[in-house]
ZADO-1210 file (C-alpha; in nm, 4 decimals, padded with zeros to 6 digits):
<atoms>
<atom x="-02.2521" y="-03.0052" z="-03.3558" code="MET" pos="1"/>
<atom x="-02.0656" y="-02.7062" z="-03.4771" code="ARG" pos="2"/>
<atom x="-01.7072" y="-02.7093" z="-03.3785" code="LEU" pos="3"/>
<atom x="-01.7320" y="-02.4006" z="-03.1467" code="ILE" pos="4"/>
<atom x="-01.9510" y="-02.6038" z="-02.9336" code="ASN" pos="5"/>
<atom x="-01.7383" y="-02.9159" z="-02.8985" code="ARG" pos="6"/>
<atom x="-01.5511" y="-02.9148" z="-02.5735" code="LYS" pos="7"/>
<atom x="-01.2954" y="-03.1752" z="-02.5047" code="PRO" pos="8"/>
<atom x="-01.3222" y="-03.3745" z="-02.1729" code="GLY" pos="9"/>
<atom x="-01.0493" y="-03.3782" z="-01.8802" code="ASN" pos="10"/>
<atom x="-00.8648" y="-03.6400" z="-02.0465" code="GLY" pos="11"/>
<atom x="-00.8717" y="-03.5261" z="-02.3819" code="ALA" pos="12"/>
<atom x="-00.7660" y="-03.1690" z="-02.2504" code="ARG" pos="13"/>
<atom x="-00.4766" y="-03.3269" z="-02.0886" code="LEU" pos="14"/>
<atom x="-00.3770" y="-03.4946" z="-02.4086" code="ALA" pos="15"/>
<atom x="-00.4043" y="-03.1802" z="-02.6300" code="LEU" pos="16"/>
<atom x="-00.2250" y="-02.9588" z="-02.3798" code="GLY" pos="17"/>
<atom x="00.0732" y="-03.2244" z="-02.3449" code="CYS" pos="18"/>
<atom x="00.0724" y="-03.2780" z="-02.7542" code="LEU" pos="19"/>
<atom x="00.2935" y="-02.9440" z="-02.8434" code="PRO" pos="20"/>
<atom x="00.5338" y="-03.0212" z="-02.5747" code="PHE" pos="21"/>
<atom x="00.5956" y="-03.4092" z="-02.6851" code="ALA" pos="22"/>
<atom x="00.6037" y="-03.2501" z="-03.0695" code="ALA" pos="23"/>
<atom x="00.8877" y="-03.0093" z="-02.9500" code="LEU" pos="24"/>
<atom x="01.0717" y="-03.2860" z="-02.7600" code="LEU" pos="25"/>
<atom x="01.0410" y="-03.5278" z="-03.0529" code="ILE" pos="26"/>
<atom x="01.1413" y="-03.2495" z="-03.2970" code="ALA" pos="27"/>
<atom x="01.4576" y="-03.1732" z="-03.0724" code="TYR" pos="28"/>
<atom x="01.5538" y="-03.5344" z="-03.0295" code="ALA" pos="29"/>
<atom x="01.5465" y="-03.5985" z="-03.4209" code="ALA" pos="30"/>
<atom x="01.7225" y="-03.2765" z="-03.5073" code="GLY" pos="31"/>
<atom x="02.0022" y="-03.3589" z="-03.2415" code="SER" pos="32"/>
<atom x="02.0164" y="-03.7237" z="-03.3740" code="ALA" pos="33"/>
<atom x="02.0771" y="-03.6094" z="-03.7383" code="MET" pos="34"/>
<atom x="02.3524" y="-03.3526" z="-03.6384" code="ARG" pos="35"/>
<atom x="02.5393" y="-03.5985" z="-03.4116" code="LEU" pos="36"/>
<atom x="02.5138" y="-03.8644" z="-03.6938" code="ALA" pos="37"/>
<atom x="02.7075" y="-03.6162" z="-03.9211" code="GLU" pos="38"/>
<atom x="02.9472" y="-03.4955" z="-03.6565" code="ASN" pos="39"/>
<atom x="02.9700" y="-03.6303" z="-03.2801" code="PRO" pos="40"/>
<atom x="03.1189" y="-03.3302" z="-03.1332" code="ASN" pos="41"/>
<atom x="02.8494" y="-03.1278" z="-03.2761" code="ASP" pos="42"/>
<atom x="02.7695" y="-02.8699" z="-02.9622" code="LYS" pos="43"/>
<atom x="02.4643" y="-02.6992" z="-03.1474" code="LEU" pos="44"/>
<atom x="02.1944" y="-02.9576" z="-03.0546" code="LEU" pos="45"/>
<atom x="02.3371" y="-03.1880" z="-02.7681" code="PRO" pos="46"/>
<atom x="02.1931" y="-03.5173" z="-02.7143" code="GLY" pos="47"/>
<atom x="01.9458" y="-03.5948" z="-02.4374" code="LEU" pos="48"/>
<atom x="02.2417" y="-03.8110" z="-02.2666" code="THR" pos="49"/>
<atom x="02.4348" y="-03.4632" z="-02.2508" code="ALA" pos="50"/>
<atom x="02.1704" y="-03.2722" z="-02.1187" code="LEU" pos="51"/>
<atom x="02.1193" y="-03.5074" z="-01.8520" code="VAL" pos="52"/>
<atom x="02.4906" y="-03.4959" z="-01.7581" code="SER" pos="53"/>
<atom x="02.4719" y="-03.1194" z="-01.7557" code="ALA" pos="54"/>
<atom x="02.1701" y="-03.1133" z="-01.5193" code="ILE" pos="55"/>
<atom x="02.3372" y="-03.3356" z="-01.2946" code="ASN" pos="56"/>
<atom x="02.6548" y="-03.1306" z="-01.2804" code="ARG" pos="57"/>
<atom x="02.4816" y="-02.7935" z="-01.2234" code="MET" pos="58"/>
<atom x="02.2164" y="-02.9099" z="-00.9891" code="ALA" pos="59"/>
<atom x="02.3655" y="-03.2041" z="-00.8018" code="PHE" pos="60"/>
<atom x="02.7629" y="-03.1490" z="-00.7850" code="ILE" pos="61"/>
<atom x="02.9192" y="-02.9080" z="-00.5755" code="ALA" pos="62"/>
<atom x="03.1476" y="-02.6811" z="-00.7817" code="ASP" pos="63"/>
<atom x="03.4903" y="-02.7355" z="-00.7028" code="PRO" pos="64"/>
<atom x="03.5934" y="-02.3990" z="-00.6683" code="ARG" pos="65"/>
<atom x="03.2993" y="-02.2241" z="-00.4849" code="THR" pos="66"/>
<atom x="03.1684" y="-02.5784" z="-00.3309" code="GLY" pos="67"/>
<atom x="02.8217" y="-02.4214" z="-00.3986" code="ASP" pos="68"/>
<atom x="02.5480" y="-02.6156" z="-00.6131" code="TYR" pos="69"/>
<atom x="02.5290" y="-02.3674" z="-00.9219" code="LEU" pos="70"/>
<atom x="02.1748" y="-02.4465" z="-01.0166" code="LEU" pos="71"/>
<atom x="02.0471" y="-02.3687" z="-00.6731" code="LEU" pos="72"/>
<atom x="02.2777" y="-02.0560" z="-00.5958" code="THR" pos="73"/>
<atom x="02.1705" y="-01.9027" z="-00.9285" code="ASP" pos="74"/>
<atom x="01.8347" y="-01.9592" z="-00.8735" code="THR" pos="75"/>
<atom x="01.8107" y="-01.8086" z="-00.5414" code="LEU" pos="76"/>
<atom x="02.0209" y="-01.5149" z="-00.6776" code="SER" pos="77"/>
<atom x="01.7883" y="-01.4514" z="-00.9662" code="SER" pos="78"/>
<atom x="01.4470" y="-01.4972" z="-00.7531" code="LEU" pos="79"/>
<atom x="01.5407" y="-01.2758" z="-00.4891" code="THR" pos="80"/>
<atom x="01.6163" y="-00.9916" z="-00.7739" code="ARG" pos="81"/>
<atom x="01.2726" y="-01.0948" z="-00.9506" code="LEU" pos="82"/>
<atom x="01.0744" y="-01.1151" z="-00.6643" code="TYR" pos="83"/>
<atom x="01.1809" y="-00.8068" z="-00.4893" code="SER" pos="84"/>
<atom x="01.1229" y="-00.6045" z="-00.8076" code="GLY" pos="85"/>
<atom x="00.7717" y="-00.7461" z="-00.8802" code="LEU" pos="86"/>
<atom x="00.6918" y="-00.6716" z="-00.4700" code="GLY" pos="87"/>
<atom x="00.8169" y="-00.3135" z="-00.5059" code="ILE" pos="88"/>
<atom x="00.6467" y="-00.2592" z="-00.8464" code="SER" pos="89"/>
<atom x="00.3123" y="-00.3783" z="-00.7029" code="ALA" pos="90"/>
<atom x="00.3096" y="-00.1822" z="-00.4099" code="ALA" pos="91"/>
<atom x="00.3831" y="00.1444" z="-00.6182" code="ILE" pos="92"/>
<atom x="00.1220" y="00.0487" z="-00.8808" code="ALA" pos="93"/>
<atom x="-00.1510" y="-00.0322" z="-00.6181" code="LEU" pos="94"/>
<atom x="-00.1121" y="00.3167" z="-00.4603" code="ALA" pos="95"/>
<atom x="-00.0805" y="00.5344" z="-00.7663" code="LEU" pos="96"/>
<atom x="-00.3139" y="00.3228" z="-00.9868" code="GLY" pos="97"/>
<atom x="-00.5923" y="00.3567" z="-00.6857" code="LEU" pos="98"/>
<atom x="-00.5246" y="00.7406" z="-00.6947" code="LEU" pos="99"/>
<atom x="-00.5599" y="00.7793" z="-01.0532" code="ILE" pos="100"/>
<atom x="-00.8731" y="00.5814" z="-01.0838" code="GLY" pos="101"/>
<atom x="-01.0201" y="00.7385" z="-00.8012" code="LEU" pos="102"/>
<atom x="-00.9169" y="01.1286" z="-00.7909" code="ILE" pos="103"/>
<atom x="-00.9459" y="01.3350" z="-01.1067" code="PRO" pos="104"/>
<atom x="-00.7035" y="01.5711" z="-00.9970" code="LEU" pos="105"/>
<atom x="-00.4319" y="01.2924" z="-00.9497" code="VAL" pos="106"/>
<atom x="-00.5320" y="01.1745" z="-01.2762" code="ARG" pos="107"/>
<atom x="-00.4995" y="01.4956" z="-01.4704" code="ALA" pos="108"/>
<atom x="-00.1642" y="01.5187" z="-01.2839" code="LEU" pos="109"/>
<atom x="-00.0046" y="01.1658" z="-01.3252" code="MET" pos="110"/>
<atom x="-00.1753" y="00.9665" z="-01.5977" code="ALA" pos="111"/>
<atom x="00.0227" y="01.1521" z="-01.8827" code="PRO" pos="112"/>
<atom x="00.3160" y="01.1216" z="-01.6980" code="PHE" pos="113"/>
<atom x="00.2823" y="00.7490" z="-01.6274" code="VAL" pos="114"/>
<atom x="00.1672" y="00.6768" z="-02.0171" code="ALA" pos="115"/>
<atom x="00.4766" y="00.8708" z="-02.1311" code="ALA" pos="116"/>
<atom x="00.7198" y="00.6588" z="-01.9072" code="ILE" pos="117"/>
<atom x="00.5865" y="00.3351" z="-01.9799" code="SER" pos="118"/>
<atom x="00.6726" y="00.4145" z="-02.3414" code="MET" pos="119"/>
<atom x="01.0135" y="00.4468" z="-02.2663" code="VAL" pos="120"/>
<atom x="01.2356" y="00.1065" z="-02.3498" code="PRO" pos="121"/>
<atom x="01.3597" y="-00.0233" z="-02.0211" code="PRO" pos="122"/>
<atom x="01.6719" y="-00.1826" z="-02.1197" code="LEU" pos="123"/>
<atom x="01.7811" y="00.1474" z="-02.2773" code="ALA" pos="124"/>
<atom x="01.8138" y="00.2760" z="-01.9454" code="LEU" pos="125"/>
<atom x="02.0188" y="-00.0048" z="-01.8159" code="LEU" pos="126"/>
<atom x="02.3860" y="00.1903" z="-01.8783" code="PRO" pos="127"/>
<atom x="02.2102" y="00.4934" z="-01.7095" code="ILE" pos="128"/>
<atom x="02.1477" y="00.2470" z="-01.3800" code="LEU" pos="129"/>
<atom x="02.4759" y="00.1193" z="-01.3861" code="PHE" pos="130"/>
<atom x="02.6662" y="00.4410" z="-01.4020" code="ILE" pos="131"/>
<atom x="02.4331" y="00.6331" z="-01.1467" code="VAL" pos="132"/>
<atom x="02.3253" y="00.3092" z="-00.8948" code="MET" pos="133"/>
<atom x="02.6578" y="00.1280" z="-00.9688" code="GLY" pos="134"/>
<atom x="02.6596" y="-00.2639" z="-01.0546" code="LEU" pos="135"/>
<atom x="02.5349" y="-00.4098" z="-00.7528" code="GLY" pos="136"/>
<atom x="02.1858" y="-00.5428" z="-00.6810" code="GLU" pos="137"/>
<atom x="02.0052" y="-00.2170" z="-00.6281" code="ALA" pos="138"/>
<atom x="02.0323" y="-00.1431" z="-01.0535" code="SER" pos="139"/>
<atom x="01.8967" y="-00.4939" z="-01.1228" code="LYS" pos="140"/>
<atom x="01.6100" y="-00.4729" z="-00.8850" code="VAL" pos="141"/>
<atom x="01.5377" y="-00.1047" z="-01.0080" code="THR" pos="142"/>
<atom x="01.5417" y="-00.2143" z="-01.3857" code="LEU" pos="143"/>
<atom x="01.2690" y="-00.4440" z="-01.3158" code="ILE" pos="144"/>
<atom x="01.0527" y="-00.2105" z="-01.1026" code="VAL" pos="145"/>
<atom x="01.0968" y="00.0812" z="-01.4208" code="ILE" pos="146"/>
<atom x="00.9832" y="-00.1771" z="-01.6455" code="GLY" pos="147"/>
<atom x="00.6950" y="-00.3330" z="-01.4916" code="VAL" pos="148"/>
<atom x="00.5401" y="-00.0429" z="-01.2701" code="THR" pos="149"/>
<atom x="00.4211" y="00.1890" z="-01.5276" code="PRO" pos="150"/>
<atom x="00.2160" y="-00.0873" z="-01.7056" code="ILE" pos="151"/>
<atom x="00.0778" y="-00.2195" z="-01.3795" code="LEU" pos="152"/>
<atom x="-00.0420" y="00.1449" z="-01.2695" code="ILE" pos="153"/>
<atom x="-00.1950" y="00.1973" z="-01.5988" code="ARG" pos="154"/>
<atom x="-00.3875" y="-00.1524" z="-01.5897" code="ASP" pos="155"/>
<atom x="-00.4941" y="-00.0827" z="-01.2249" code="LEU" pos="156"/>
<atom x="-00.5967" y="00.2775" z="-01.2886" code="ALA" pos="157"/>
<atom x="-00.8070" y="00.1410" z="-01.6153" code="LEU" pos="158"/>
<atom x="-00.9875" y="-00.1123" z="-01.3941" code="THR" pos="159"/>
<atom x="-01.0504" y="00.1360" z="-01.1371" code="ALA" pos="160"/>
<atom x="-01.2507" y="00.3402" z="-01.3865" code="LEU" pos="161"/>
<atom x="-01.4302" y="00.0803" z="-01.5685" code="ALA" pos="162"/>
<atom x="-01.5693" y="00.0008" z="-01.2018" code="LEU" pos="163"/>
<atom x="-01.9761" y="00.0914" z="-01.2286" code="PRO" pos="164"/>
<atom x="-02.0296" y="00.4583" z="-01.1549" code="ARG" pos="165"/>
<atom x="-02.3572" y="00.3639" z="-00.9496" code="GLU" pos="166"/>
<atom x="-02.1233" y="00.1803" z="-00.6980" code="GLN" pos="167"/>
<atom x="-01.9526" y="00.5181" z="-00.6261" code="ILE" pos="168"/>
<atom x="-02.2882" y="00.7064" z="-00.6070" code="VAL" pos="169"/>
<atom x="-02.4276" y="00.4917" z="-00.3902" code="LYS" pos="170"/>
<atom x="-02.1514" y="00.4862" z="-00.1438" code="ALA" pos="171"/>
<atom x="-02.1533" y="00.8638" z="-00.1739" code="GLU" pos="172"/>
<atom x="-02.5002" y="00.8432" z="-00.1045" code="THR" pos="173"/>
<atom x="-02.4210" y="00.6847" z="00.2113" code="LEU" pos="174"/>
<atom x="-02.2079" y="00.9382" z="00.3317" code="SER" pos="175"/>
<atom x="-01.8612" y="00.7633" z="00.2363" code="ALA" pos="176"/>
<atom x="-01.5288" y="00.9732" z="00.2195" code="SER" pos="177"/>
<atom x="-01.2617" y="00.9473" z="-00.0500" code="SER" pos="178"/>
<atom x="-01.0657" y="00.7430" z="00.2025" code="TRP" pos="179"/>
<atom x="-01.3557" y="00.5079" z="00.2455" code="GLN" pos="180"/>
<atom x="-01.4348" y="00.4846" z="-00.1260" code="LEU" pos="181"/>
<atom x="-01.0925" y="00.3906" z="-00.1812" code="ALA" pos="182"/>
<atom x="-01.0541" y="00.1389" z="00.0527" code="LEU" pos="183"/>
<atom x="-01.3969" y="-00.0515" z="00.0882" code="ARG" pos="184"/>
<atom x="-01.5233" y="-00.0017" z="-00.2894" code="VAL" pos="185"/>
<atom x="-01.2267" y="00.0200" z="-00.5022" code="MET" pos="186"/>
<atom x="-00.9451" y="-00.1604" z="-00.3410" code="LEU" pos="187"/>
<atom x="-01.1105" y="-00.5006" z="-00.2988" code="PRO" pos="188"/>
<atom x="-01.2273" y="-00.5058" z="-00.6852" code="GLN" pos="189"/>
<atom x="-00.8693" y="-00.4038" z="-00.7856" code="ILE" pos="190"/>
<atom x="-00.6557" y="-00.6511" z="-00.5851" code="LEU" pos="191"/>
<atom x="-00.7551" y="-00.9374" z="-00.8019" code="PRO" pos="192"/>
<atom x="-00.6529" y="-00.7545" z="-01.1200" code="ARG" pos="193"/>
<atom x="-00.3450" y="-00.6594" z="-00.9714" code="LEU" pos="194"/>
<atom x="-00.2416" y="-01.0398" z="-00.9002" code="ILE" pos="195"/>
<atom x="-00.3647" y="-01.1039" z="-01.2760" code="THR" pos="196"/>
<atom x="-00.1575" y="-00.8163" z="-01.4027" code="ALA" pos="197"/>
<atom x="00.1706" y="-00.9080" z="-01.1982" code="LEU" pos="198"/>
<atom x="00.1061" y="-01.2525" z="-01.3986" code="ARG" pos="199"/>
<atom x="00.1159" y="-01.1272" z="-01.7098" code="LEU" pos="200"/>
<atom x="00.4391" y="-00.9268" z="-01.6228" code="GLN" pos="201"/>
<atom x="00.6419" y="-01.2184" z="-01.4878" code="ILE" pos="202"/>
<atom x="00.7741" y="-01.2684" z="-01.8604" code="GLY" pos="203"/>
<atom x="00.8873" y="-00.8891" z="-01.9205" code="PRO" pos="204"/>
<atom x="01.0437" y="-00.8971" z="-01.5520" code="ALA" pos="205"/>
<atom x="01.2491" y="-01.2104" z="-01.6127" code="PHE" pos="206"/>
<atom x="01.3747" y="-01.0171" z="-01.9601" code="LEU" pos="207"/>
<atom x="01.5224" y="-00.7336" z="-01.7635" code="PHE" pos="208"/>
<atom x="01.6247" y="-00.9444" z="-01.4947" code="LEU" pos="209"/>
<atom x="01.8443" y="-01.1607" z="-01.7295" code="ILE" pos="210"/>
<atom x="01.9582" y="-00.8724" z="-01.9554" code="ALA" pos="211"/>
<atom x="02.0817" y="-00.7088" z="-01.6006" code="ALA" pos="212"/>
<atom x="02.2499" y="-01.0303" z="-01.5082" code="GLU" pos="213"/>
<atom x="02.4046" y="-01.0692" z="-01.8331" code="ALA" pos="214"/>
<atom x="02.6091" y="-00.7409" z="-01.8381" code="ILE" pos="215"/>
<atom x="02.7218" y="-00.7584" z="-01.4505" code="SER" pos="216"/>
<atom x="02.6663" y="-01.0069" z="-01.1893" code="SER" pos="217"/>
<atom x="02.8585" y="-01.2781" z="-01.0416" code="GLU" pos="218"/>
<atom x="02.5392" y="-01.5191" z="-01.0184" code="SER" pos="219"/>
<atom x="02.2181" y="-01.5648" z="-01.1522" code="GLY" pos="220"/>
<atom x="02.0285" y="-01.7758" z="-01.4193" code="LEU" pos="221"/>
<atom x="02.1143" y="-01.5031" z="-01.6740" code="GLY" pos="222"/>
<atom x="02.4383" y="-01.4597" z="-01.5540" code="PHE" pos="223"/>
<atom x="02.5330" y="-01.8610" z="-01.5998" code="ARG" pos="224"/>
<atom x="02.3645" y="-01.8452" z="-01.9306" code="ILE" pos="225"/>
<atom x="02.5854" y="-01.5728" z="-02.0901" code="PHE" pos="226"/>
<atom x="02.8873" y="-01.7147" z="-01.9005" code="LEU" pos="227"/>
<atom x="02.8876" y="-02.0543" z="-02.0907" code="VAL" pos="228"/>
<atom x="02.7914" y="-01.9159" z="-02.4311" code="ARG" pos="229"/>
<atom x="03.1647" y="-01.8420" z="-02.5002" code="ARG" pos="230"/>
<atom x="03.2258" y="-02.2130" z="-02.4472" code="TYR" pos="231"/>
<atom x="02.8927" y="-02.3037" z="-02.6848" code="LEU" pos="232"/>
<atom x="02.7725" y="-02.5216" z="-02.3740" code="ALA" pos="233"/>
<atom x="02.4554" y="-02.5489" z="-02.5085" code="MET" pos="234"/>
<atom x="02.3973" y="-02.8583" z="-02.2600" code="ASP" pos="235"/>
<atom x="02.4173" y="-02.6017" z="-02.0043" code="VAL" pos="236"/>
<atom x="02.1918" y="-02.3385" z="-02.1857" code="ILE" pos="237"/>
<atom x="01.9167" y="-02.5294" z="-02.2918" code="PHE" pos="238"/>
<atom x="01.8417" y="-02.6934" z="-01.9076" code="PRO" pos="239"/>
<atom x="01.8721" y="-02.3042" z="-01.7798" code="TYR" pos="240"/>
<atom x="01.6213" y="-02.1867" z="-02.0351" code="VAL" pos="241"/>
<atom x="01.3901" y="-02.4763" z="-01.9480" code="ALA" pos="242"/>
<atom x="01.4535" y="-02.4078" z="-01.5615" code="TRP" pos="243"/>
<atom x="01.3569" y="-02.0374" z="-01.6232" code="ILE" pos="244"/>
<atom x="01.0539" y="-02.1404" z="-01.8093" code="THR" pos="245"/>
<atom x="00.9282" y="-02.3853" z="-01.5533" code="LEU" pos="246"/>
<atom x="00.9966" y="-02.1005" z="-01.2841" code="ILE" pos="247"/>
<atom x="00.7586" y="-01.8609" z="-01.4815" code="ALA" pos="248"/>
<atom x="00.4983" y="-02.1222" z="-01.5188" code="VAL" pos="249"/>
<atom x="00.4769" y="-02.2323" z="-01.1716" code="LEU" pos="250"/>
<atom x="00.4953" y="-01.8506" z="-01.0629" code="SER" pos="251"/>
<atom x="00.1973" y="-01.7851" z="-01.2885" code="ASP" pos="252"/>
<atom x="00.0094" y="-02.0953" z="-01.1503" code="TYR" pos="253"/>
<atom x="00.0738" y="-01.9876" z="-00.7825" code="LEU" pos="254"/>
<atom x="-00.0394" y="-01.6287" z="-00.8408" code="LEU" pos="255"/>
<atom x="-00.3769" y="-01.7693" z="-00.9990" code="ASP" pos="256"/>
<atom x="-00.4268" y="-01.9904" z="-00.7079" code="ARG" pos="257"/>
<atom x="-00.3483" y="-01.6664" z="-00.4721" code="LEU" pos="258"/>
<atom x="-00.6064" y="-01.4840" z="-00.6661" code="ARG" pos="259"/>
<atom x="-00.8820" y="-01.7504" z="-00.6699" code="ILE" pos="260"/>
<atom x="-00.8097" y="-01.8352" z="-00.2819" code="GLY" pos="261"/>
<atom x="-00.8328" y="-01.4586" z="-00.1888" code="LEU" pos="262"/>
<atom x="-01.1023" y="-01.3688" z="-00.4101" code="PHE" pos="263"/>
<atom x="-01.3155" y="-01.6490" z="-00.4938" code="PRO" pos="264"/>
<atom x="-01.5646" y="-01.4301" z="-00.6844" code="TRP" pos="265"/>
<atom x="-01.3304" y="-01.3137" z="-00.9338" code="SER" pos="266"/>
<atom x="-01.3163" y="-01.6687" z="-01.0916" code="GLU" pos="267"/>
<atom x="-01.6963" y="-01.6081" z="-01.1431" code="LEU" pos="268"/>
<atom x="-01.6422" y="-01.2979" z="-01.3262" code="GLU" pos="269"/>
<atom x="-01.3544" y="-01.4275" z="-01.5499" code="ALA" pos="270"/>
<atom x="-01.5900" y="-01.6877" z="-01.6504" code="ARG" pos="271"/>
</atoms>
């Protein structure tokens, strides 16, 4: 049997999926043991005991100064900014992407502008946002919106343009108005793509969020990482990075489940 036709079973798929993670943990444990054997005070690769102690301290012991559980406080702050930015981006992208994909006049007006804006490095705008909007929450959420929205708009517009022209013609034959075409023909078909596009933008959105929090914030996952780096607190940084990754993976999974639950037919198309 050709290799391209050999498909792993459920057990083999699970084992193969876990293998890279296990290899990474083993490599880290081996590297940490080697460095700690040479220097017990080494901070670059702390041992597993130090990592567990740091997780316990950040997540389950209240901070003596504020009384807060720092990991919980940082997570809630970051997720509020992240999901606010993604929600605003999704709403704007859905409206503009639908209009650009459906109406040629809007496409001629907005498509070149959106294409140009999508090429602007969002992090280059961060100092401008802080100067114009201040150091509060608005500038952080706005950075996410600026970084994510143009990509989502282009994605949805291209999805709308890729729909079979026959669908539009048939709807027009049945006397459908432009409004009805948008809501009853295009909208149901681009909504699954919106959810998929959001999944693809979770990573960039976290990048913009952490950059903003690192420069100016009083709480947040990015704030904490850049706060403790001055003390070389790798036992805190590594768990925070792993926690951010876990949140991103969980968000990706939940969005995919949402897509399948709301639009089960999109799963058949994906296959």
